[in-house]
C-alpha positions as CSV (number, residue, x, y, z in Angstrom):
1,M,24.4,11.3,21.6
2,E,22.8,14.7,21.1
3,W,19.7,15.5,23.1
4,T,16.9,18.1,22.6
5,E,15.1,19.8,25.5
6,V,11.3,19.8,25.2
7,N,9.3,22.0,27.5
8,I,5.7,21.0,28.1
9,Y,3.5,23.7,29.6
10,T,0.6,22.8,31.9
11,T,-0.7,23.6,35.4
12,A,-0.1,22.2,38.8
13,D,-3.2,20.0,38.3
14,G,-1.8,18.5,35.1
15,I,1.6,17.4,36.4
16,E,0.7,14.0,37.7
17,L,-1.4,13.0,34.7
18,L,1.1,14.3,32.2
19,C,4.0,12.4,33.9
20,S,2.0,9.2,33.8
21,K,1.2,9.7,30.1
22,L,4.9,10.6,29.3
23,T,5.9,7.4,31.0
24,D,3.6,5.4,28.7
25,I,5.3,7.0,25.7
26,G,8.6,5.6,27.1
27,I,10.0,8.8,28.7
28,K,11.3,8.0,32.1
29,G,12.9,11.3,33.4
30,F,11.3,14.7,34.0
31,V,12.3,18.1,35.4
32,I,9.3,19.8,36.9
33,K,9.1,23.5,37.5
34,D,5.9,24.5,39.4
35,S,5.2,27.9,41.0
36,E,2.8,26.3,43.5
37,D,5.6,24.1,44.9
38,F,7.9,27.0,45.2
39,K,5.3,29.2,46.9
40,E,4.8,26.4,49.4
41,F,8.5,26.2,50.0
42,L,8.6,30.0,50.7
43,E,5.8,29.8,53.1
44,N,7.2,26.8,55.0
45,K,10.9,27.3,54.8
46,N,12.8,27.3,58.1
47,G,15.5,29.7,59.4
48,Q,18.3,27.7,57.8
49,W,17.9,29.7,54.5
50,D,19.7,33.1,54.8
51,Y,19.5,33.9,51.1
52,I,17.6,32.8,48.0
53,D,18.9,33.7,44.6
54,D,16.8,36.2,42.5
55,D,16.6,33.6,39.7
56,L,15.0,31.1,42.1
57,M,12.6,33.8,43.3
58,G,11.3,34.0,39.7
59,L,9.9,30.6,40.1
60,A,7.1,32.0,42.2
61,D,5.5,33.4,39.1
62,C,6.6,30.9,36.5
63,E,4.3,28.9,34.2
64,T,4.2,25.3,35.3
65,C,6.4,23.3,33.0
66,I,7.6,19.7,32.6
67,T,10.9,19.4,30.8
68,V,12.1,16.2,29.1
69,Y,15.1,15.4,27.0
70,L,14.7,13.4,23.7
71,P,17.5,11.9,21.7
72,Q,18.1,13.5,18.3
73,N,17.4,10.3,16.4
74,E,14.4,8.5,14.9
75,Q,13.3,7.3,18.3
76,G,13.3,10.8,19.6
77,A,11.3,12.0,16.5
78,D,8.7,9.2,17.2
79,M,8.5,10.2,20.8
80,L,8.0,13.9,20.0
81,H,5.1,13.0,17.7
82,S,3.6,10.8,20.4
83,V,3.9,13.7,22.9
84,R,2.2,16.2,20.6
85,A,-0.6,13.7,19.8
86,M,-1.1,13.1,23.5
87,L,-1.2,16.8,24.2
88,A,-3.7,17.3,21.4
89,E,-6.0,14.6,22.8
90,M,-5.8,16.1,26.4
91,K,-6.5,19.6,25.1
92,S,-9.6,18.4,23.2
93,A,-11.0,16.8,26.4
94,D,-10.0,19.7,28.7
95,A,-12.9,22.1,27.9
96,D,-12.4,24.2,31.1
97,G,-8.6,24.6,30.7
98,T,-7.8,22.8,33.9
99,Y,-4.5,21.6,32.5
100,G,-3.3,24.9,31.0
101,R,-2.2,25.4,27.4
102,L,-0.8,21.9,26.9
103,E,1.9,22.8,24.4
104,A,5.3,21.4,23.8
105,E,8.2,23.8,22.7
106,L,11.7,22.8,21.7
107,A,14.5,24.7,23.3
108,S,17.5,26.0,21.3
109,I,16.6,24.3,18.1
110,R,14.5,25.2,15.1
111,E,11.7,22.9,14.1
112,E,13.2,22.5,10.6
113,D,16.5,21.4,12.1
114,W,14.8,18.8,14.4
115,A,12.8,17.5,11.4
116,N,16.0,16.8,9.5
117,N,18.8,16.1,12.0
118,W,17.6,12.6,12.8
119,K,17.4,11.5,9.2
120,Q,21.0,10.3,9.3
121,Y,19.9,7.4,11.5
122,F,17.0,6.3,9.3
123,K,18.4,3.6,6.9
124,P,16.6,0.9,4.9
125,L,15.4,-1.8,7.3
126,K,14.2,-5.4,6.7
127,V,11.2,-6.3,8.7
128,G,9.8,-9.8,9.0
129,D,10.1,-12.0,5.9
130,T,8.6,-9.7,3.4
131,L,9.1,-6.0,3.9
132,V,11.9,-3.5,3.5
133,I,11.2,-0.1,5.0
134,K,13.0,2.5,3.0
135,P,13.2,6.3,3.7
136,S,12.3,8.3,0.6
137,W,15.8,10.0,0.5
138,E,17.7,6.7,0.5
139,E,18.5,4.4,-2.4
140,Y,17.8,0.7,-2.1
141,D,18.5,-1.7,-5.1
142,D,18.8,-5.1,-3.5
143,A,15.1,-5.8,-2.8
144,G,15.2,-9.5,-3.9
145,E,11.8,-11.0,-3.1
146,R,11.0,-8.3,-0.6
147,V,8.3,-5.6,-0.9
148,I,9.7,-2.1,-0.6
149,L,7.7,0.3,1.6
150,E,8.9,3.9,1.1
151,I,8.2,6.2,4.0
152,D,8.9,9.9,4.7
153,P,7.6,10.4,8.2
154,A,8.1,14.2,8.2
155,S,7.1,15.1,11.8
156,S,4.9,12.0,12.2
157,F,5.4,8.8,14.2
158,G,6.3,5.7,12.1
159,T,9.6,4.9,10.6
160,G,9.7,1.2,11.3
161,Q,12.8,1.7,13.5
162,H,10.8,1.8,16.8
163,H,10.0,-1.6,18.4
164,T,6.3,-0.8,18.6
165,T,6.0,-0.3,14.8
166,R,8.2,-3.3,13.9
167,L,6.2,-5.6,16.2
168,C,3.0,-4.5,14.5
169,L,4.4,-5.0,11.0
170,E,5.6,-8.5,11.9
171,I,2.1,-9.4,13.2
172,L,0.5,-7.8,10.1
173,E,2.6,-9.8,7.8
174,G,1.1,-13.0,9.2
175,C,-2.5,-12.1,9.0
176,V,-3.2,-9.8,6.0
177,K,-4.9,-11.4,3.1
178,E,-6.1,-10.3,-0.3
179,G,-9.3,-8.2,-0.2
180,D,-9.0,-7.1,3.4
181,R,-10.3,-3.7,4.6
182,I,-7.9,-2.0,7.1
183,L,-8.6,0.7,9.7
184,D,-5.4,2.4,11.1
185,L,-6.2,4.4,14.2
186,G,-3.4,6.7,15.2
187,C,-1.9,6.3,11.8
188,G,1.1,8.6,12.2
189,S,3.1,8.3,8.9
190,G,0.6,5.7,7.7
191,I,3.3,3.0,7.7
192,L,1.0,0.2,9.1
193,S,-2.0,0.7,6.7
194,I,0.3,1.2,3.7
195,A,2.2,-1.9,4.6
196,A,-1.1,-3.8,4.8
197,L,-2.0,-2.6,1.3
198,L,1.3,-3.6,-0.1
199,L,0.8,-7.0,1.5
200,G,-2.4,-7.6,-0.3
201,A,-5.2,-5.7,1.5
202,E,-7.8,-4.0,-0.8
203,N,-8.3,-0.6,0.9
204,A,-7.6,1.3,4.1
205,V,-8.9,4.1,6.3
206,A,-6.2,6.0,8.3
207,V,-7.1,8.3,11.2
208,D,-4.9,10.5,13.4
209,I,-5.5,13.2,16.0
210,E,-2.8,15.4,14.3
211,E,-3.7,17.0,11.0
212,N,-0.1,16.9,9.6
213,A,0.0,13.1,10.3
214,A,-3.1,12.5,8.2
215,A,-1.6,14.6,5.4
216,T,1.7,12.8,5.7
217,A,0.0,9.4,5.6
218,K,-1.8,10.4,2.4
219,E,1.5,11.6,0.8
220,N,3.2,8.3,1.8
221,A,0.4,6.3,0.2
222,I,1.0,8.2,-3.1
223,K,4.8,7.5,-2.8
224,N,3.9,3.8,-2.7
225,H,1.6,4.0,-5.7
226,I,-1.6,3.4,-3.7
227,P,-4.6,4.5,-5.7
228,E,-6.3,7.5,-4.1
229,E,-9.7,5.7,-3.9
230,D,-8.1,2.9,-1.9
231,Y,-6.6,5.1,0.9
232,K,-8.7,7.5,2.8
233,T,-7.3,9.7,5.6
234,Y,-9.1,11.6,8.4
235,F,-8.0,14.1,11.0
236,G,-9.6,14.1,14.4
237,N,-10.4,12.2,17.7
238,I,-13.0,9.5,17.5
239,L,-13.3,9.6,21.3
240,T,-14.7,13.1,21.3
241,D,-16.1,13.5,17.7
242,E,-19.1,11.2,17.1
243,K,-19.5,12.7,13.6
244,L,-16.0,11.4,12.7
245,A,-16.6,8.2,14.5
246,A,-19.7,7.6,12.4
247,E,-18.1,8.7,9.2
248,I,-15.4,5.9,9.4
249,D,-17.9,3.4,10.7
250,G,-17.9,0.0,8.9
251,E,-16.8,-3.6,9.2
252,Y,-13.0,-3.9,8.9
253,D,-11.0,-7.1,8.6
254,I,-8.1,-5.7,10.5
255,I,-7.7,-2.8,12.9
256,T,-4.2,-1.5,13.8
257,A,-3.7,0.9,16.8
258,N,-0.1,1.8,17.7
259,I,-0.8,4.4,20.3
260,V,-0.4,4.5,24.1
261,A,-2.0,2.5,26.9
262,D,-4.6,4.9,28.1
263,V,-5.9,5.6,24.6
264,L,-6.0,1.9,23.7
265,I,-8.2,1.3,26.8
266,A,-10.4,4.2,26.0
267,M,-10.9,3.0,22.4
268,K,-11.7,-0.7,23.2
269,D,-15.4,-0.3,22.5
270,Y,-14.6,1.3,19.2
271,F,-12.4,-1.6,18.2
272,W,-15.4,-3.9,18.9
273,R,-17.7,-1.6,17.0
274,Y,-15.6,-1.4,13.9
275,L,-14.1,-4.9,13.6
276,K,-16.0,-7.5,11.7
277,D,-16.6,-11.0,13.2
278,G,-13.6,-13.1,12.6
279,G,-11.4,-10.0,12.1
280,Y,-8.1,-9.2,13.8
281,L,-7.1,-6.3,16.1
282,I,-3.4,-5.4,16.4
283,V,-2.5,-3.1,19.3
284,S,0.9,-1.7,20.3
285,G,2.7,1.3,21.9
286,I,2.3,-0.4,25.3
287,I,5.1,-0.4,27.8
288,E,5.6,-3.8,29.3
289,E,4.6,-2.6,32.8
290,R,1.1,-1.8,31.6
291,M,0.7,-4.7,29.2
292,E,-1.7,-6.9,31.2
293,E,-3.8,-3.9,32.2
294,V,-4.4,-3.0,28.5
295,L,-4.8,-6.5,27.2
296,T,-7.2,-7.5,29.9
297,A,-9.4,-4.4,29.3
298,I,-9.6,-5.4,25.6
299,E,-10.4,-9.0,26.4
300,Q,-13.3,-7.8,28.6
301,C,-15.0,-6.4,25.5
302,G,-15.1,-9.9,24.1
303,F,-11.9,-10.2,22.1
304,T,-9.8,-13.3,22.2
305,R,-6.1,-12.8,22.8
306,L,-4.1,-14.7,20.1
307,G,-0.5,-13.7,21.0
308,V,1.8,-11.1,22.4
309,N,5.2,-10.0,21.1
310,I,7.6,-8.2,23.5
311,K,10.8,-6.4,22.6
312,E,13.0,-4.4,25.0
313,G,10.1,-3.3,27.2
314,W,7.5,-2.7,24.5
315,A,4.6,-5.0,23.7
316,A,2.3,-5.6,20.8
317,A,-0.7,-8.0,20.8
318,Q,-3.1,-9.6,18.3
319,F,-6.7,-10.3,19.1
320,A,-9.6,-11.9,17.2
321,K,-13.3,-11.0,17.3
């Protein structure tokens, strides 16, 4: 398998927090380059070191960086989107710049190449009993009784291939009914809210912290012949932007949130605020190790846990209000 190097720039203060958030995204290995660590080594090194290479001496002035390696396939594309969304959220909350510039840069590969290389792995996929997820560049004629959901994720999360998305879609299939209003928080490609509309929901609001994700979701809604008035997209962070939080306010029948553990916990009161009595909340993007922490936090708001689906270390859960 081919891998892409992603360099994430921060400060010494940001290392521990970033590594924790990257683990929640499903990234397990890191290479950390930190000038503070190297300076401490130089100050405390003993006499066993006769020579230090000039390249290593350069670490004393380097910008702190966490390097990760992502597979060049659809899962890697989803992870890269999650990394960038996470960095955007951290940056919006870091007014004093404690954590540095919080940017991710790809090494030795153009953005356009990254955006296209993984497409060879994205093929039509049956999900549950009803849906077929079809990339816009692939033909699919044998739909039978299934509903075709056409998706072009561009640089956004949500192809249906990742376990977190598939688990959400399977839960959605069992609870969407005609006339439902949907709120999709962290919408990525829009796959969850568009699926809900194709399954019978009346209208949807989709929100993402990345502007290009909100634009991609709107484009995918058009590809699936969703009327413009039935699908509204917003760009921003409801946790830090009360104007946006108020603008999307309303009583929704279903809320979907396929994000990461810390953000789900932070949003729990918004889930309660936006969901109508008797409505359903579907959350995912949770690594199994943090599942109980997240689900317990949501229950403490008053939600009733209806069920949990787990697949290869990832969890999705359904709640009722």
